[in-house]
Backbone of each chain as nested JSON, in Angstrom:
{
  "chains": [
    {"id": "A", "residues": [
      {"number": 1, "name": "MET", "atoms": {"N": [145.822, 130.973, 113.363], "CA": [147.229, 131.273, 113.115], "C": [148.018, 130.032, 113.159]}},
      {"number": 2, "name": "ASN", "atoms": {"N": [149.027, 129.907, 112.321], "CA": [149.991, 128.832, 112.277], "C": [150.508, 128.521, 113.702]}},
      {"number": 3, "name": "HIS", "atoms": {"N": [150.57, 127.273, 114.069], "CA": [151.05, 126.91, 115.394], "C": [152.495, 127.313, 115.715]}},
      {"number": 4, "name": "TYR", "atoms": {"N": [153.329, 127.226, 114.603], "CA": [154.771, 127.573, 114.824], "C": [154.936, 129.076, 114.95]}},
      {"number": 5, "name": "ILE", "atoms": {"N": [154.176, 129.87, 114.122], "CA": [154.161, 131.281, 114.243], "C": [153.765, 131.749, 115.596]}},
      {"number": 6, "name": "LEU", "atoms": {"N": [152.726, 131.062, 116.075], "CA": [152.05, 131.426, 117.337], "C": [153.11, 131.266, 118.477]}},
      {"number": 7, "name": "GLY", "atoms": {"N": [153.861, 130.19, 118.348], "CA": [154.977, 129.923, 119.426], "C": [155.946, 131.012, 119.318]}},
      {"number": 8, "name": "LEU", "atoms": {"N": [156.31, 131.409, 118.048], "CA": [157.43, 132.354, 117.949], "C": [157.02, 133.749, 118.506]}},
      {"number": 9, "name": "VAL", "atoms": {"N": [155.74, 134.084, 118.219], "CA": [155.255, 135.47, 118.751], "C": [155.211, 135.337, 120.234]}},
      {"number": 10, "name": "ALA", "atoms": {"N": [154.841, 134.229, 120.821], "CA": [154.669, 134.059, 122.241], "C": [156.032, 134.179, 122.834]}},
      {"number": 11, "name": "SER", "atoms": {"N": [157.016, 133.578, 122.272], "CA": [158.41, 133.552, 122.714], "C": [158.919, 134.954, 122.652]}},
      {"number": 12, "name": "PHE", "atoms": {"N": [158.701, 135.563, 121.502], "CA": [159.158, 136.929, 121.334], "C": [158.653, 137.893, 122.439]}},
      {"number": 13, "name": "LEU", "atoms": {"N": [157.43, 137.835, 122.731], "CA": [156.797, 138.641, 123.782], "C": [157.372, 138.299, 125.215]}},
      {"number": 14, "name": "THR", "atoms": {"N": [157.465, 137.04, 125.452], "CA": [157.848, 136.538, 126.789], "C": [159.413, 137.076, 126.997]}},
      {"number": 15, "name": "VAL", "atoms": {"N": [160.243, 136.88, 126.029], "CA": [161.652, 137.249, 126.177], "C": [161.754, 138.766, 126.271]}},
      {"number": 16, "name": "CYS", "atoms": {"N": [161.02, 139.464, 125.367], "CA": [161.122, 140.994, 125.303], "C": [160.606, 141.638, 126.495]}},
      {"number": 17, "name": "SER", "atoms": {"N": [159.658, 140.895, 127.172], "CA": [159.046, 141.634, 128.465], "C": [160.124, 141.694, 129.531]}},
      {"number": 18, "name": "LEU", "atoms": {"N": [161.182, 140.872, 129.467], "CA": [162.263, 140.973, 130.495], "C": [163.282, 142.038, 130.268]}},
      {"number": 19, "name": "PHE", "atoms": {"N": [163.293, 142.571, 129.009], "CA": [164.394, 143.58, 128.645], "C": [164.316, 144.843, 129.511]}},
      {"number": 20, "name": "PRO", "atoms": {"N": [163.082, 145.462, 129.746], "CA": [163.058, 146.643, 130.512], "C": [163.794, 146.407, 131.875]}},
      {"number": 21, "name": "GLN", "atoms": {"N": [163.543, 145.313, 132.588], "CA": [164.075, 145.129, 133.83], "C": [165.671, 144.901, 133.718]}},
      {"number": 22, "name": "VAL", "atoms": {"N": [166.029, 144.213, 132.701], "CA": [167.513, 143.881, 132.579], "C": [168.228, 145.104, 132.242]}},
      {"number": 23, "name": "LEU", "atoms": {"N": [167.751, 145.955, 131.342], "CA": [168.389, 147.227, 130.995], "C": [168.427, 148.26, 132.149]}},
      {"number": 24, "name": "LYS", "atoms": {"N": [167.376, 148.22, 132.943], "CA": [167.249, 149.072, 134.066], "C": [168.481, 148.633, 135.06]}},
      {"number": 25, "name": "VAL", "atoms": {"N": [168.584, 147.38, 135.362], "CA": [169.626, 146.929, 136.257], "C": [170.963, 147.132, 135.701]}},
      {"number": 26, "name": "TYR", "atoms": {"N": [171.216, 146.939, 134.465], "CA": [172.403, 147.14, 133.749], "C": [172.808, 148.674, 133.8]}},
      {"number": 27, "name": "GLN", "atoms": {"N": [171.93, 149.491, 133.607], "CA": [172.273, 150.935, 133.627], "C": [172.519, 151.462, 135.019]}},
      {"number": 28, "name": "THR", "atoms": {"N": [171.537, 151.102, 135.976], "CA": [171.74, 151.62, 137.325], "C": [172.656, 150.722, 138.186]}},
      {"number": 29, "name": "GLN", "atoms": {"N": [172.949, 149.611, 137.87], "CA": [173.605, 148.683, 138.712], "C": [173.011, 148.485, 140.158]}},
      {"number": 30, "name": "ARG", "atoms": {"N": [171.726, 148.822, 140.196], "CA": [171.099, 148.688, 141.522], "C": [169.919, 147.592, 141.408]}},
      {"number": 31, "name": "THR", "atoms": {"N": [169.83, 146.778, 142.53], "CA": [168.929, 145.745, 142.656], "C": [168.175, 145.815, 143.959]}},
      {"number": 32, "name": "ARG", "atoms": {"N": [168.183, 146.808, 144.632], "CA": [167.693, 146.856, 145.923], "C": [166.195, 146.465, 146.02]}},
      {"number": 33, "name": "ASP", "atoms": {"N": [165.397, 146.977, 145.019], "CA": [163.922, 146.765, 144.935], "C": [163.583, 145.409, 144.37]}},
      {"number": 34, "name": "LEU", "atoms": {"N": [164.508, 144.627, 143.947], "CA": [164.24, 143.355, 143.377], "C": [164.08, 142.345, 144.476]}},
      {"number": 35, "name": "SER", "atoms": {"N": [163.129, 141.334, 144.362], "CA": [162.891, 140.462, 145.374], "C": [163.7, 139.162, 145.115]}},
      {"number": 36, "name": "LEU", "atoms": {"N": [164.637, 138.856, 146.106], "CA": [165.47, 137.615, 146.014], "C": [164.703, 136.426, 145.804]}},
      {"number": 37, "name": "SER", "atoms": {"N": [163.559, 136.168, 146.53], "CA": [162.794, 135.057, 146.423], "C": [162.172, 134.83, 145.089]}},
      {"number": 38, "name": "ARG", "atoms": {"N": [161.635, 136.003, 144.662], "CA": [161.016, 135.972, 143.32], "C": [161.99, 135.523, 142.2]}},
      {"number": 39, "name": "TYR", "atoms": {"N": [163.175, 136.085, 142.204], "CA": [164.162, 135.829, 141.137], "C": [164.852, 134.39, 141.332]}},
      {"number": 40, "name": "SER", "atoms": {"N": [164.985, 134.008, 142.587], "CA": [165.361, 132.626, 142.758], "C": [164.531, 131.526, 142.131]}},
      {"number": 41, "name": "MET", "atoms": {"N": [163.198, 131.814, 142.516], "CA": [162.178, 130.807, 142.119], "C": [162.002, 130.807, 140.567]}},
      {"number": 42, "name": "ILE", "atoms": {"N": [161.92, 131.995, 140.043], "CA": [161.68, 132.001, 138.503], "C": [162.929, 131.606, 137.754]}},
      {"number": 43, "name": "PHE", "atoms": {"N": [164.019, 131.819, 138.27], "CA": [165.298, 131.218, 137.675], "C": [165.323, 129.779, 137.683]}},
      {"number": 44, "name": "ALA", "atoms": {"N": [165.056, 129.169, 138.856], "CA": [164.974, 127.689, 138.935], "C": [163.884, 127.192, 138.108]}},
      {"number": 45, "name": "GLY", "atoms": {"N": [162.676, 127.847, 138.131], "CA": [161.555, 127.35, 137.371], "C": [161.802, 127.367, 135.89]}},
      {"number": 46, "name": "THR", "atoms": {"N": [162.266, 128.459, 135.264], "CA": [162.608, 128.47, 133.838], "C": [163.7, 127.426, 133.413]}},
      {"number": 47, "name": "SER", "atoms": {"N": [164.71, 127.331, 134.411], "CA": [165.73, 126.46, 134.066], "C": [165.158, 124.964, 134.03]}},
      {"number": 48, "name": "LEU", "atoms": {"N": [164.3, 124.648, 134.998], "CA": [163.682, 123.243, 134.989], "C": [162.735, 123.09, 133.755]}},
      {"number": 49, "name": "TRP", "atoms": {"N": [162.005, 124.116, 133.346], "CA": [161.189, 124.062, 132.104], "C": [162.083, 123.775, 130.993]}},
      {"number": 50, "name": "ALA", "atoms": {"N": [163.317, 124.38, 130.925], "CA": [164.22, 124.206, 129.734], "C": [164.517, 122.75, 129.657]}},
      {"number": 51, "name": "VAL", "atoms": {"N": [164.936, 122.089, 130.845], "CA": [165.246, 120.67, 130.86], "C": [163.955, 119.845, 130.451]}},
      {"number": 52, "name": "TYR", "atoms": {"N": [162.855, 120.298, 130.942], "CA": [161.65, 119.585, 130.638], "C": [161.389, 119.531, 129.114]}},
      {"number": 53, "name": "PHE", "atoms": {"N": [161.64, 120.721, 128.413], "CA": [161.31, 120.702, 127.017], "C": [162.466, 120.234, 126.035]}},
      {"number": 54, "name": "TRP", "atoms": {"N": [163.578, 120.033, 126.701], "CA": [164.722, 119.45, 125.991], "C": [164.325, 118.225, 125.286]}},
      {"number": 55, "name": "GLU", "atoms": {"N": [164.565, 118.069, 123.978], "CA": [164.193, 116.903, 123.208], "C": [162.687, 116.921, 122.759]}},
      {"number": 56, "name": "ASP", "atoms": {"N": [161.865, 117.548, 123.585], "CA": [160.476, 117.501, 123.263], "C": [160.017, 118.584, 122.268]}},
      {"number": 57, "name": "ASN", "atoms": {"N": [160.46, 119.738, 122.609], "CA": [159.944, 121.033, 121.845], "C": [160.983, 121.993, 121.849]}},
      {"number": 58, "name": "TRP", "atoms": {"N": [161.74, 122.154, 120.652], "CA": [162.868, 123.002, 120.708], "C": [162.532, 124.424, 120.845]}},
      {"number": 59, "name": "LEU", "atoms": {"N": [161.322, 124.866, 120.422], "CA": [160.956, 126.3, 120.463], "C": [160.733, 126.678, 121.916]}},
      {"number": 60, "name": "ALA", "atoms": {"N": [159.994, 125.933, 122.577], "CA": [159.749, 126.182, 124.072], "C": [161.169, 126.076, 124.81]}},
      {"number": 61, "name": "PHE", "atoms": {"N": [162.007, 125.11, 124.428], "CA": [163.317, 125.02, 125.071], "C": [164.093, 126.295, 124.939]}},
      {"number": 62, "name": "VAL", "atoms": {"N": [164.191, 126.657, 123.63], "CA": [165.021, 127.958, 123.357], "C": [164.401, 129.136, 124.111]}},
      {"number": 63, "name": "ASN", "atoms": {"N": [163.141, 129.228, 124.239], "CA": [162.445, 130.278, 124.982], "C": [162.829, 130.281, 126.469]}},
      {"number": 64, "name": "GLU", "atoms": {"N": [162.674, 128.992, 127.021], "CA": [163.044, 128.997, 128.444], "C": [164.472, 129.306, 128.73]}},
      {"number": 65, "name": "MET", "atoms": {"N": [165.311, 128.787, 127.775], "CA": [166.779, 129.024, 127.946], "C": [167.063, 130.574, 127.917]}},
      {"number": 66, "name": "LEU", "atoms": {"N": [166.439, 131.285, 126.983], "CA": [166.669, 132.674, 126.871], "C": [166.187, 133.403, 128.197]}},
      {"number": 67, "name": "CYS", "atoms": {"N": [164.948, 133.011, 128.629], "CA": [164.447, 133.591, 129.95], "C": [165.324, 133.275, 131.011]}},
      {"number": 68, "name": "ALA", "atoms": {"N": [165.8, 132.053, 131.201], "CA": [166.631, 131.641, 132.332], "C": [167.95, 132.447, 132.231]}},
      {"number": 69, "name": "ALA", "atoms": {"N": [168.508, 132.701, 130.995], "CA": [169.764, 133.439, 130.865], "C": [169.51, 134.92, 131.425]}},
      {"number": 70, "name": "LEU", "atoms": {"N": [168.4, 135.446, 131.008], "CA": [168.261, 136.889, 131.493], "C": [167.915, 136.931, 132.983]}},
      {"number": 71, "name": "TYR", "atoms": {"N": [167.113, 135.919, 133.581], "CA": [166.891, 135.849, 134.971], "C": [168.146, 135.616, 135.73]}},
      {"number": 72, "name": "SER", "atoms": {"N": [169.07, 134.801, 135.143], "CA": [170.316, 134.507, 135.847], "C": [171.119, 135.737, 136.027]}},
      {"number": 73, "name": "TYR", "atoms": {"N": [171.059, 136.713, 135.074], "CA": [171.831, 137.932, 135.078], "C": [171.225, 138.776, 136.299]}},
      {"number": 74, "name": "LEU", "atoms": {"N": [169.839, 138.859, 136.337], "CA": [169.256, 139.567, 137.412], "C": [169.449, 138.972, 138.768]}},
      {"number": 75, "name": "LEU", "atoms": {"N": [169.496, 137.67, 138.878], "CA": [169.801, 137.02, 140.124], "C": [171.255, 137.227, 140.595]}},
      {"number": 76, "name": "TYR", "atoms": {"N": [172.16, 137.209, 139.548], "CA": [173.624, 137.407, 139.858], "C": [173.792, 138.705, 140.447]}},
      {"number": 77, "name": "MET", "atoms": {"N": [173.109, 139.769, 139.817], "CA": [173.206, 141.176, 140.178], "C": [172.644, 141.275, 141.562]}},
      {"number": 78, "name": "LYS", "atoms": {"N": [171.609, 140.561, 141.823], "CA": [170.886, 140.7, 143.165], "C": [171.885, 140.128, 144.227]}},
      {"number": 79, "name": "LEU", "atoms": {"N": [172.435, 138.875, 143.917], "CA": [173.338, 138.242, 144.877], "C": [174.593, 139.032, 145.126]}},
      {"number": 80, "name": "THR", "atoms": {"N": [175.079, 139.849, 144.195], "CA": [176.291, 140.519, 144.349], "C": [176.149, 142.031, 144.719]}},
      {"number": 81, "name": "GLU", "atoms": {"N": [174.827, 142.396, 145.06], "CA": [174.665, 143.881, 145.214], "C": [175.483, 144.363, 146.444]}},
      {"number": 82, "name": "LYS", "atoms": {"N": [175.661, 143.608, 147.512], "CA": [176.436, 144.034, 148.581], "C": [177.934, 144.367, 148.266]}},
      {"number": 83, "name": "THR", "atoms": {"N": [178.487, 143.563, 147.415], "CA": [179.838, 143.706, 146.984], "C": [180.022, 144.979, 146.276]}},
      {"number": 84, "name": "ARG", "atoms": {"N": [179.023, 145.271, 145.449], "CA": [179.116, 146.554, 144.624], "C": [178.959, 147.757, 145.58]}},
      {"number": 85, "name": "GLU", "atoms": {"N": [178.145, 147.668, 146.582], "CA": [177.829, 148.832, 147.396], "C": [178.961, 149.127, 148.389]}},
      {"number": 86, "name": "GLU", "atoms": {"N": [179.781, 148.21, 148.544], "CA": [180.919, 148.474, 149.574], "C": [181.968, 149.408, 149.162]}}
    ]},
    {"id": "B", "residues": [
      {"number": 1, "name": "MET", "atoms": {"N": [165.387, 112.465, 136.965], "CA": [164.07, 112.706, 137.593], "C": [163.034, 112.363, 136.621]}},
      {"number": 2, "name": "ASN", "atoms": {"N": [161.913, 111.877, 137.002], "CA": [160.691, 111.709, 136.149], "C": [160.32, 112.91, 135.406]}},
      {"number": 3, "name": "HIS", "atoms": {"N": [160.045, 112.834, 134.159], "CA": [159.787, 113.93, 133.253], "C": [158.531, 114.683, 133.753]}},
      {"number": 4, "name": "TYR", "atoms": {"N": [157.481, 113.982, 134.217], "CA": [156.231, 114.652, 134.693], "C": [156.469, 115.375, 136.12]}},
      {"number": 5, "name": "ILE", "atoms": {"N": [157.203, 114.712, 136.935], "CA": [157.561, 115.411, 138.172], "C": [158.309, 116.708, 138.033]}},
      {"number": 6, "name": "LEU", "atoms": {"N": [159.259, 116.535, 136.962], "CA": [160.049, 117.736, 136.63], "C": [159.147, 118.939, 136.179]}},
      {"number": 7, "name": "GLY", "atoms": {"N": [158.122, 118.572, 135.327], "CA": [157.313, 119.641, 134.857], "C": [156.487, 120.239, 136.03]}},
      {"number": 8, "name": "LEU", "atoms": {"N": [156.108, 119.356, 136.93], "CA": [155.337, 119.773, 138.098], "C": [156.122, 120.731, 139.021]}},
      {"number": 9, "name": "VAL", "atoms": {"N": [157.368, 120.349, 139.206], "CA": [158.158, 121.269, 140.076], "C": [158.408, 122.567, 139.354]}},
      {"number": 10, "name": "ALA", "atoms": {"N": [158.763, 122.562, 138.101], "CA": [159.048, 123.698, 137.307], "C": [157.797, 124.627, 137.305]}},
      {"number": 11, "name": "SER", "atoms": {"N": [156.542, 124.024, 137.188], "CA": [155.338, 124.773, 137.133], "C": [155.168, 125.434, 138.579]}},
      {"number": 12, "name": "PHE", "atoms": {"N": [155.374, 124.695, 139.568], "CA": [155.121, 125.184, 140.964], "C": [156.047, 126.358, 141.261]}},
      {"number": 13, "name": "LEU", "atoms": {"N": [157.309, 126.287, 140.809], "CA": [158.221, 127.356, 140.997], "C": [157.77, 128.551, 140.23]}},
      {"number": 14, "name": "THR", "atoms": {"N": [157.511, 128.396, 138.911], "CA": [157.15, 129.48, 138.075], "C": [155.847, 130.351, 138.626]}},
      {"number": 15, "name": "VAL", "atoms": {"N": [154.846, 129.468, 138.959], "CA": [153.588, 130.174, 139.521], "C": [153.924, 130.827, 140.946]}},
      {"number": 16, "name": "CYS", "atoms": {"N": [154.535, 130.082, 141.779], "CA": [154.917, 130.654, 143.145], "C": [155.628, 131.927, 143.046]}},
      {"number": 17, "name": "SER", "atoms": {"N": [156.604, 131.964, 142.037], "CA": [157.486, 133.225, 142.088], "C": [156.665, 134.452, 141.74]}},
      {"number": 18, "name": "LEU", "atoms": {"N": [155.447, 134.395, 141.274], "CA": [154.529, 135.476, 140.992], "C": [153.744, 135.943, 142.291]}},
      {"number": 19, "name": "PHE", "atoms": {"N": [153.645, 135.108, 143.321], "CA": [152.868, 135.384, 144.423], "C": [153.437, 136.598, 145.235]}},
      {"number": 20, "name": "PRO", "atoms": {"N": [154.704, 136.74, 145.428], "CA": [155.106, 137.95, 146.176], "C": [154.599, 139.309, 145.617]}},
      {"number": 21, "name": "GLN", "atoms": {"N": [154.695, 139.374, 144.276], "CA": [154.196, 140.563, 143.562], "C": [152.764, 140.737, 143.668]}},
      {"number": 22, "name": "VAL", "atoms": {"N": [152.019, 139.663, 143.453], "CA": [150.529, 139.786, 143.546], "C": [150.027, 140.101, 144.951]}},
      {"number": 23, "name": "LEU", "atoms": {"N": [150.667, 139.466, 145.979], "CA": [150.307, 139.819, 147.259], "C": [150.58, 141.331, 147.584]}},
      {"number": 24, "name": "LYS", "atoms": {"N": [151.739, 141.733, 147.178], "CA": [152.181, 143.099, 147.459], "C": [151.167, 144.045, 146.903]}},
      {"number": 25, "name": "VAL", "atoms": {"N": [150.772, 143.862, 145.521], "CA": [149.858, 144.792, 144.897], "C": [148.43, 144.643, 145.567]}},
      {"number": 26, "name": "TYR", "atoms": {"N": [147.991, 143.416, 145.985], "CA": [146.727, 143.244, 146.611], "C": [146.63, 143.992, 147.923]}},
      {"number": 27, "name": "GLN", "atoms": {"N": [147.834, 143.935, 148.739], "CA": [147.789, 144.563, 150.021], "C": [147.859, 146.101, 149.937]}},
      {"number": 28, "name": "THR", "atoms": {"N": [148.824, 146.559, 149.055], "CA": [149.041, 148.084, 148.986], "C": [148.142, 148.649, 148.009]}},
      {"number": 29, "name": "GLN", "atoms": {"N": [147.581, 147.988, 147.03], "CA": [146.725, 148.486, 145.985], "C": [147.494, 149.561, 145.146]}},
      {"number": 30, "name": "ARG", "atoms": {"N": [148.82, 149.544, 145.223], "CA": [149.641, 150.362, 144.51], "C": [150.318, 149.694, 143.424]}},
      {"number": 31, "name": "THR", "atoms": {"N": [150.485, 150.338, 142.226], "CA": [151.127, 149.725, 141.118], "C": [152.074, 150.763, 140.396]}},
      {"number": 32, "name": "ARG", "atoms": {"N": [152.379, 151.827, 141.11], "CA": [153.139, 152.901, 140.425], "C": [154.533, 152.436, 139.866]}},
      {"number": 33, "name": "ASP", "atoms": {"N": [155.176, 151.579, 140.581], "CA": [156.457, 151.07, 140.185], "C": [156.491, 149.936, 139.208]}},
      {"number": 34, "name": "LEU", "atoms": {"N": [155.243, 149.475, 138.82], "CA": [155.243, 148.346, 137.818], "C": [155.293, 148.929, 136.499]}},
      {"number": 35, "name": "SER", "atoms": {"N": [155.944, 148.208, 135.569], "CA": [156.075, 148.695, 134.169], "C": [154.967, 148.207, 133.351]}},
      {"number": 36, "name": "LEU", "atoms": {"N": [154.212, 149.158, 132.722], "CA": [153.061, 148.725, 131.897], "C": [153.499, 147.958, 130.677]}},
      {"number": 37, "name": "SER", "atoms": {"N": [154.643, 148.328, 130.013], "CA": [154.996, 147.542, 128.894], "C": [155.459, 146.11, 129.284]}},
      {"number": 38, "name": "ARG", "atoms": {"N": [156.133, 146.022, 130.4], "CA": [156.615, 144.646, 130.846], "C": [155.258, 143.828, 131.08]}},
      {"number": 39, "name": "TYR", "atoms": {"N": [154.275, 144.257, 131.803], "CA": [153.124, 143.385, 132.042], "C": [152.245, 143.289, 130.912]}},
      {"number": 40, "name": "SER", "atoms": {"N": [152.184, 144.174, 130.005], "CA": [151.309, 143.966, 128.812], "C": [151.998, 142.808, 128.019]}},
      {"number": 41, "name": "MET", "atoms": {"N": [153.326, 142.878, 127.788], "CA": [154.081, 141.896, 126.992], "C": [153.993, 140.566, 127.596]}},
      {"number": 42, "name": "ILE", "atoms": {"N": [154.232, 140.392, 128.912], "CA": [154.282, 139.135, 129.55], "C": [152.863, 138.53, 129.599]}},
      {"number": 43, "name": "PHE", "atoms": {"N": [151.798, 139.354, 129.72], "CA": [150.474, 138.799, 129.806], "C": [150.064, 138.289, 128.448]}},
      {"number": 44, "name": "ALA", "atoms": {"N": [150.399, 139.078, 127.367], "CA": [150.135, 138.513, 126.056], "C": [150.951, 137.324, 125.783]}},
      {"number": 45, "name": "GLY", "atoms": {"N": [152.216, 137.334, 126.183], "CA": [153.131, 136.197, 125.888], "C": [152.639, 134.887, 126.504]}},
      {"number": 46, "name": "THR", "atoms": {"N": [152.283, 134.974, 127.852], "CA": [151.848, 133.809, 128.533], "C": [150.433, 133.308, 128.006]}},
      {"number": 47, "name": "SER", "atoms": {"N": [149.598, 134.25, 127.638], "CA": [148.295, 133.829, 127.061], "C": [148.502, 133.092, 125.714]}},
      {"number": 48, "name": "LEU", "atoms": {"N": [149.488, 133.626, 124.827], "CA": [149.703, 132.952, 123.589], "C": [150.367, 131.594, 123.79]}},
      {"number": 49, "name": "TRP", "atoms": {"N": [151.273, 131.474, 124.721], "CA": [151.883, 130.18, 125.128], "C": [150.801, 129.142, 125.525]}},
      {"number": 50, "name": "ALA", "atoms": {"N": [149.756, 129.65, 126.29], "CA": [148.661, 128.79, 126.747], "C": [147.914, 128.235, 125.497]}},
      {"number": 51, "name": "VAL", "atoms": {"N": [147.591, 129.156, 124.505], "CA": [147.029, 128.657, 123.206], "C": [147.927, 127.679, 122.518]}},
      {"number": 52, "name": "TYR", "atoms": {"N": [149.27, 127.965, 122.485], "CA": [150.089, 127.106, 121.812], "C": [150.097, 125.762, 122.418]}},
      {"number": 53, "name": "PHE", "atoms": {"N": [150.087, 125.54, 123.794], "CA": [150.125, 124.309, 124.369], "C": [148.887, 123.605, 124.53]}},
      {"number": 54, "name": "TRP", "atoms": {"N": [147.753, 124.267, 124.174], "CA": [146.492, 123.726, 124.278], "C": [146.428, 122.534, 123.314]}},
      {"number": 55, "name": "GLU", "atoms": {"N": [145.96, 121.374, 123.831], "CA": [145.92, 120.08, 123.07], "C": [147.215, 119.331, 123.086]}},
      {"number": 56, "name": "ASP", "atoms": {"N": [148.404, 120.107, 123.131], "CA": [149.754, 119.5, 122.952], "C": [150.238, 118.985, 124.264]}},
      {"number": 57, "name": "ASN", "atoms": {"N": [150.088, 119.801, 125.268], "CA": [150.775, 119.539, 126.627], "C": [149.983, 120.148, 127.726]}},
      {"number": 58, "name": "TRP", "atoms": {"N": [149.147, 119.344, 128.344], "CA": [148.251, 119.923, 129.369], "C": [148.974, 120.636, 130.566]}},
      {"number": 59, "name": "LEU", "atoms": {"N": [150.149, 120.025, 130.952], "CA": [150.841, 120.618, 132.064], "C": [151.384, 122.039, 131.838]}},
      {"number": 60, "name": "ALA", "atoms": {"N": [151.953, 122.161, 130.614], "CA": [152.455, 123.494, 130.232], "C": [151.268, 124.428, 129.936]}},
      {"number": 61, "name": "PHE", "atoms": {"N": [150.141, 123.855, 129.506], "CA": [148.974, 124.616, 129.304], "C": [148.404, 125.257, 130.602]}},
      {"number": 62, "name": "VAL", "atoms": {"N": [148.321, 124.312, 131.602], "CA": [147.8, 124.81, 133.0], "C": [148.778, 125.846, 133.514]}},
      {"number": 63, "name": "ASN", "atoms": {"N": [150.042, 125.494, 133.431], "CA": [151.045, 126.525, 133.936], "C": [150.851, 127.868, 133.312]}},
      {"number": 64, "name": "GLU", "atoms": {"N": [150.789, 127.944, 131.96], "CA": [150.669, 129.182, 131.292], "C": [149.342, 129.913, 131.705]}},
      {"number": 65, "name": "MET", "atoms": {"N": [148.271, 129.126, 131.808], "CA": [146.974, 129.701, 132.183], "C": [147.08, 130.365, 133.575]}},
      {"number": 66, "name": "LEU", "atoms": {"N": [147.726, 129.659, 134.445], "CA": [147.799, 130.186, 135.886], "C": [148.68, 131.442, 135.832]}},
      {"number": 67, "name": "CYS", "atoms": {"N": [149.784, 131.451, 135.132], "CA": [150.564, 132.691, 135.04], "C": [149.81, 133.792, 134.361]}},
      {"number": 68, "name": "ALA", "atoms": {"N": [149.174, 133.518, 133.273], "CA": [148.405, 134.551, 132.656], "C": [147.375, 135.086, 133.515]}},
      {"number": 69, "name": "ALA", "atoms": {"N": [146.655, 134.274, 134.447], "CA": [145.66, 134.737, 135.285], "C": [146.277, 135.741, 136.309]}},
      {"number": 70, "name": "LEU", "atoms": {"N": [147.503, 135.378, 136.866], "CA": [148.1, 136.202, 137.801], "C": [148.571, 137.53, 137.158]}},
      {"number": 71, "name": "TYR", "atoms": {"N": [149.209, 137.391, 135.896], "CA": [149.567, 138.581, 135.271], "C": [148.379, 139.496, 134.895]}},
      {"number": 72, "name": "SER", "atoms": {"N": [147.275, 138.828, 134.571], "CA": [146.154, 139.642, 134.214], "C": [145.63, 140.541, 135.422]}},
      {"number": 73, "name": "TYR", "atoms": {"N": [145.749, 139.995, 136.664], "CA": [145.388, 140.752, 137.802], "C": [146.321, 141.926, 137.86]}},
      {"number": 74, "name": "LEU", "atoms": {"N": [147.589, 141.701, 137.721], "CA": [148.601, 142.79, 137.819], "C": [148.365, 143.822, 136.81]}},
      {"number": 75, "name": "LEU", "atoms": {"N": [148.126, 143.34, 135.597], "CA": [147.808, 144.341, 134.53], "C": [146.607, 145.162, 134.688]}},
      {"number": 76, "name": "TYR", "atoms": {"N": [145.598, 144.488, 135.138], "CA": [144.26, 145.122, 135.498], "C": [144.454, 146.257, 136.484]}},
      {"number": 77, "name": "MET", "atoms": {"N": [145.239, 145.851, 137.601], "CA": [145.5, 146.828, 138.644], "C": [146.349, 147.996, 138.139]}},
      {"number": 78, "name": "LYS", "atoms": {"N": [147.277, 147.722, 137.209], "CA": [148.077, 148.791, 136.614], "C": [147.236, 149.72, 135.763]}},
      {"number": 79, "name": "LEU", "atoms": {"N": [146.332, 149.149, 134.946], "CA": [145.475, 149.95, 134.069], "C": [144.497, 150.777, 134.766]}},
      {"number": 80, "name": "THR", "atoms": {"N": [144.077, 150.281, 136.054], "CA": [143.044, 151.001, 136.773], "C": [143.697, 151.874, 137.955]}},
      {"number": 81, "name": "GLU", "atoms": {"N": [145.001, 152.114, 137.915], "CA": [145.601, 152.733, 139.141], "C": [145.104, 154.158, 139.119]}},
      {"number": 82, "name": "LYS", "atoms": {"N": [144.912, 154.885, 138.092], "CA": [144.486, 156.217, 138.021], "C": [143.023, 156.436, 138.753]}},
      {"number": 83, "name": "THR", "atoms": {"N": [142.123, 155.434, 138.416], "CA": [140.795, 155.485, 138.953], "C": [140.948, 155.394, 140.497]}},
      {"number": 84, "name": "ARG", "atoms": {"N": [141.801, 154.451, 141.068], "CA": [141.778, 154.241, 142.439], "C": [142.362, 155.553, 143.185]}},
      {"number": 85, "name": "GLU", "atoms": {"N": [143.355, 156.189, 142.492], "CA": [144.057, 157.288, 143.126], "C": [143.142, 158.616, 143.167]}},
      {"number": 86, "name": "GLU", "atoms": {"N": [142.127, 158.596, 142.303], "CA": [141.299, 159.829, 142.317], "C": [140.43, 160.005, 143.455]}}
    ]}
  ]
}
């Protein structure tokens, strides 16, 4: 398979795999069962990968940026869950 | 920050963020609340990224391989949950 197409398919799958969780949190506004440590680490990790790929590989950069954006939403919702429940 | 160190930290965070879920499944042997579509997509996605980075970037390759290995465990446990429950 063409290297570029391979990256596109990989990116599509990685980003799409996050949608079920994002949609669930958006619809229910609940994050009680999400792990704060998990989402803190993966948000920091994907953000650092984005910086790492910046200038080197735009496809991987865009992929990490999209993932980091989706994770930031989940992390934000997790961090503000107490405010919503009050 | 040094580019190589940045990648190492990013990889460490990304891989470590998976451990809480893996340990939980290992201890409880339960996967009822895991989404099959989520783990199928992310396993395929990380595997394709590993192929994509093969020869290009060994750090990103190792990172994707480790993630794919951890996701493969979760996916395997999800796919065999019915057998364990019987």
